[in-house]
N, C-alpha and C positions, 0 to 999 in steps of 0.2 A: 140408798134410794128410798123414795117415799113408799109407804105401804099401800096395798090395794084399797081403793075407795077413799083415799085421803083427800080432804078438802084443803087445797094449798093455802087458802086464806086463813085456815085454822091450824096449820102445821105446827107440831111441837116435836121435840126430840123423841118422844114416845112413838111417833108415827114413822120413824125412820128405821130402816133395816139394813144391815151390812151383809152383803153376800160375797161369795168367792166367785172365781171365774167359771164355775160350773152351775152357779145359781143356788148353791146351798147356803142356808142362813148361818152366818157366823155370830151375829149379835142382833138383838131386837126381837120383839114379840109380834110385830106386825107381819101379815102375809105379804110377801113381795108382790109388787105390781104385776099385772098381766103382761106388761110391756118388757118384762125381764129379758126375753129372748132378743128383743131389739137392742137393748143396752149391751148385753153380752156380745152380740155380733159386732157392734161398733167398737167395743173395747178390743175384741180379737183382731179386727181388720185394720185398726189404726193405732197410733201411739197415744191415744186418748188416756188421760188420767182424770178427766171430769167430763160429764155429759149433761146437757140440759135438754129437756123435752117438754113441750107444752101442747095443749089442744086449743091454743088461742084462736078465737073466732076469725080474726084477720088472716092468720096463716092458713087456716082451713079454707076460707072463702077464696083467697087468691089461688090456692093450690087446685081448686076446682076448674079454674078458667085459664091457667097458664101452664106451660110445660117447662118453663124456665123463667126465673125472675131476672131480668136484665140488670147488669151492674151500672145502673144509671145514677145511683147515689154513691157518693164517695165512701160511705161507711161499708159498702159491699166488699171493699178491699179486706176488711176483717174476716170475711168469709171465704176469701180466695178468689173472688170474681163472681160471675153470674151464679145465681143460686138454683141448683137443679130441683126439679120436682120429681120425687120418687113415685112411680106408678102405684095406684091403689092396691092394697092388699088388706085383709082383715087384721084388725088390731090384735096384738099378741101372737101373731102367726110367724112361722119361720119364713114365709113368703114376704111378709113386711120387712123383716130383718134383712133378708137378701136384697130386696128392692132398695132399701135405704143405704146399705153398704155399697151397692152398685152406684148409686147417685153420689155418694161421698168419694168414690174411687176416682173422681175427676179432680183430685187434689183440692177439694172444698172442705171447709170446716163447718158447714151447715147445709141443711136441705129442708125443703118443704116436703110434706108427705101428703099425697093427693087425698082429699076428703078427710083429713086427719089433723094435721098441725105442723109443728116444726121441731127440728132437732139441731143442736150444735154441740161441738166438743172442742176441747183444748188439751194440750199436752204440757208436761213439766211438773213442777212441784204442785201437789194436789190442791192446796188452798188457792194459789195463784191461778192455776188452771181453771178452777171453778169460777173465779172472778172473771177470767177471760171468756169462758164459755157463756156466762150470764150476759156479758157485754155483747157477745156475738148474737145471742138470742134477742137482745133488745133491738138489734137491727131488723129483726123479723117481726117487730110489733106492729100493731094496727096502723099507727101514724106513719111509720116508715113505709110500710107496704102500700098504704093509700097514696103517698107521694110518688112512689115508683110506678104504681098502677096508673095514676093520672098522667104521668109523664109518658108512659108507654102508649096510652090511648092517644095522646096528642101527637106523638111521633107517627103512629100508625095512620092517623087521619091525615097528617101532612103528606106522608108517603103516598097514600091513596089518592089524594088530591093532585099529586104531581103526575100520576099515570093516566 
């Protein structure tokens, strides 16, 4: 995983750290991210062999106003259906880890984290799983979220007009 304070646009192999299932550093000199409990909890609760997690502005913004991202875009099938929003908890906390694990317990491969960002995972051969987890994360990018959010707003307005 990336080390604490790493700027992803400047990431090098020196910024990565390999940890075991307890969070102990196996390789690398970087300090593990404060989000380590989150990653460890998802690995423990799922069959994940790769996890992606970002603090993308679009994900954080949508997570502030939605409790679930409807599966209105065909790409949501990559995430297992509608995308749950895990309730807010402080970053790096066991409460955040539990909140996300609970959201993923709906047989989803990704979730938004309220006021925080997004997380996805995949299983299988690690390199292939990382590619798949990155593709799933791409579904939760700003452009995709804007499309879904706009469609959701139109549907709500149409429903309201009918009542």
